N, C-alpha and C positions, 0 to 999 in steps of 0.2 A: 567456313568454319576452320578452326585451327586443329591440327593433329600433331602428335609427336611420332615421327617416322624413325624406326629403329634400323640402323645400318650395322652397328656393332655396339658393344658395351660402352665404348668411348666416343661414339658418334650417333647421337640421337638428335634429330633435327626437327625444328618446328616448321611445318609447312601448311599451306592452305589447300583445302579441298571443298567442293560443293557439299552442302548438307545432304545426306542421302534421302532419296525419295522412297516413300513406302508404297508397297503394293498390297494385294489382297491378303488378308489375314495377318498383317504386320503392324508394328507400331514404332514410333520414334521416341527415343529417350534422351533427355538433356542430362549430361553426366555432371553430378555434383561432387562425387568422391570416387577415386579409383586408386586402390592400393598397389604399390609396387611389390611384387612377389619375387622371392629369390629365384624362382624358375624363369623370370623375365630376363635374368642375366646368364642363362645357359647358352652362351654364344655358340658352342659346338652343335647345339640342337637345331639352330635356325640359320646358320651362316649361309646355307644354300637357298634360303627362302627370302632373304632381305631384298628390298626394304619392306618392313612390316609395321603396322600399328598394333602394338601390344596392349596389355591391360585387360585383366579378366576378373578383378575383384571390384565390382562396380555397383554403385548405387546412384539413383537419380530420379528424375521426374518425367513422367510420360507427357509429351507435348504434341503428339499426333497419333491418331488411331484410325486404322482403315474402317470403312463403314460396316464391313461384315464381321468385325471383332466384337464379341459380347463380353461384358464383365469388366472392361477396362475403360478408363476415361482420362482425358487430359487433366493433369493436376495430380494424378495418383503418384504416390511416393513408392518406389520399388527398388529392390535389389534384383539383379538379373544374372543368370548364369550363361556362359558362352557355350558350354557343352551340355547337350540335352539327349537323353536316351529315347529310343522309340517306344519302350514299355511293351513291345509285342514279340520281340525275338526270343529265342531260347535263353540267351544269357540274361535278359531282363526278367523273364519269368522265373529264373532261378535266383533272382536277387543280385545278380552280377551286372548291374546296369553300367558300371564304369568300364566294362570291356565290350559293351555294345558298339557295333561299328558305326551306328548313327551318332552316338555320343562323340566318338572320336573324329567325326567329320563335320560336326556342326560348329558354328561360330557366329558372332555378330559382326556387323559392318559399321565402321572398319575395325574398331578395337576400343578398349576403355580409356586409352590415353588420347582422347579426342573430346570435342565439346558436345558432340551428338553421336548416337549410334542407332542404326536401324536394326530392329530385331526381326529376323526371318519368321515365317509363319510358325514353325515348330517351336522356336524359342518363345515367341509370343504366347503360344498355347500352353507350353509346358515348363518354361524356364523363368517365370516371374514370381517373386515373393514379395508380398506387401510389407511395408515398413510401418510398425506401430508409431503412433503420433509422437510419443516421448523419446523415440530413438532417432539420433541424428544420422544424417547421410554418412558421415565418417564412421560411426559405429556400424551402420548397416553394411558397409563395404567389407566388413569382416565375415559376413555370412558365408562366402565361398571358402576362404581358408579355414575357418572354423568347421565348416561342413566336411572338408577333407579330413580334418583331425577326428571328428566324430565318427566318420566312416572307418577310419583306421583303428580306433580304439574299440569300436564295435566288433570289427573283424578279429582283432587280437584277443578280445574278451577280458578287458580290465575288470577286476572284481574288487568288491569291498574287502579291505584288509591286505591287499597286495602291496608288495614292495616293488615300485616301478622306477626304473632307471631310464632317463632320457639323455641320449648322447647327441650333443649338438643343441645348444640352447639359444639359437637365433629365434626368429619370429615363430616358425612352426614348432620349434621345441618348447618355447614359452607357452604356446597354446596347449600343447600336449601336457605340460606340467600342470597348468591351471585346470584342464579338464580331468586329468587323472585324480587330482586332489579333490575336485568337486564330486567325483564319482565314488569317493570313499576309500581311496588308497590309504594304506597304513602309513606309508612314507613314500616320498618322491625324491629321487636323487638326480640332480642336474650335473652333466659332465660337459666341459668345454675347455679349450685351451685359451680362450679369450676371457680375461677376468671380468670385463664389463658385461658380457653375456651371462656370466654366472650371477652377477648382481641382479640382473633382470629375472633370472630363474628364481632366485630367492624371493624377490619382491612378489612374484605371482604364484608362490605356493611351494617351492622346493624346500624340503626339510633339511637337505644337506646338499652341498655342492663340492665339486672337486675338479682340478685340472690334471690330476694324475690318473689317467686311464688305466695304466698298467697295474696300479695299486687298488683298482676298484674291487676285485674279488675279496681281498683281505679287509677292505673298509666295510663292505656289506656284511661279511661274516662277523666282524667285530661288533658292529653297531646293531645288527638286526638278528643275528644268530643263523642266518642263511643268506644265500645269494638272491638275486632278483627274481621275482616271479614273472616279470616282464621287462624286456629291454626294447626301447623304441629308438630307432636310428633315424635321425633327420639329416644324416650325412651318408653319402655313398663311399666315403673313404675306406679303402680296403683294410687298413689297420684298425679302424673303428669297428668294422664288421667282425673282424677276428676277435677283438677284445670283447665284443658283445657275447660271444660264445663262452668266453672265460667267466663272464659276470652272471650268466643265466643259471638259475637253479635247475636241477633235474626236474623235468616235467613242465618247465617254464616255456614262455613264448617270446620269440624275437620278431619284432615288426620292422620290416624294411619300408621306410616312409620317404626315401629320397633315392634318386639315381646316382650312380657314380659317373666318372668320365667314360666315354665309349670303350668297350672291350675290357672293362674292369672285371677281374675274376678273383675269387677267394677260395683257397684250398680248405676243404672241410673233411674231417675224418668221419665218413658216413657210418662206419662200424661203431665208433664211439657214440655218435648221436643216436643210432638205432638201438644197440644192445644195452648201453649203460645209462643213457641220459633221457631218452624219450622227449627231446626238445622239438617244439613246433616252430617252424619258420614260415612267416606269412608276409604278405605285402598288400598295399592298396594304392590305387591311383585315382586322383580326382574325387569328385563328389557327385551324387545324384540330387535332383531337385528336393527330395524328401530330407536329405541331409541339411540342405540350406534352410529349410523350414524349421528343423530342429535347432539349428544354430541360431536362427533369429529369435527363437524362444529363449535360449540361454543368454543371449545378448540383452533382450528386452527385460528379463527378470533380474539381471545383474549377476547371474551366476558366474559368468566370465566377464570380468571388468575391462572390456576391450578399449574403452576410451582412454584408460590409463596407460595403455601400451603404445599409444601414438606419440612418437618423439618429434616428428616433423610434419608440417602441412605446407605444401608448396603449390605454386601455380604451374600451369603447363609449361611456361617458358623456362622454368627452373628444373625441368625434369632431368637434364644431364647432371646437374648437381646431385639430384636424388640417386641416380645410378652410381655416381662416384662415391657417395656416402656408403651405399650398400657394398660396393666393391671393397672399400676399406675394412668393413666388417666390425668396426669398433665404436662407432659414434651414433648409430641409429638402430632402433628396434623396428618401428613401423613408420614408413613414409607414406602419407596420403597425398595424392595429386588432386587438386581442385581445378579442373579445366575451365570452369566458368566463373571463377571468383573475380 
């Protein structure tokens, strides 16, 4: 089979490998759609681990099932998650599945940017979500990124009537915009320095957009009578983080939804946050299987129109072009790789 081996953001090579052999409790999935995530381009995060086969936003068809696996058959259409919690540890029992050490150590073999993946036993048992008949593989590949967004907004507590600001309106930001609007936010404001990304934010639900982050507090006060009830950061840029504290209303919540570069720090006046403002700061990482199931429901019923967010569909041999498009940051919203087309 063919795989895309990642050596760096500018060096993704098409290579041949044997199709993985499955063992007890496992299954083999033929990949039909695999989304490129912005995190796939975090070169600093994986430079000591290369070469790797990346790709974790995956949908495909089961083509092999071990004899001891119940409830799955060849031909089943599925979205699969690479990270699976144990559901038994203290963190899982407290609803914090994404800090489960099992979740952070699980993966599939070799990765979504390949023609086939082997799902280990725990992923086969806990990490598979069925795709409704009317949902395409491309749409189903959004289950993982949308699941992450659902988990983030659940943690942050988006409420009906809120004014929500989303800073960074790339793919994750657009999903946050669409979900906040669908959840009954009074208004959603998209913030980005790239005008094309603001156009996408507007298309998928933003009531107002701006590239003037420093003017955000005045804009909010003028248009809504108060600052944001929630600020969602899909960038770890330190200036954006600092601006989020200027834009948040007293009693509001700031959601950190993306990492910064290593060792990024932000000075915060703790006394001001504690005595005067009562601001909540929270974060989320990844998604649990239940989040993917919820995401699939929102995709299937059309609440989040993910098909309209796809700007490019490419074959595996074009994946370097896909990485280059995302690096430029102006020409693509969502790129779907189709390894078996």
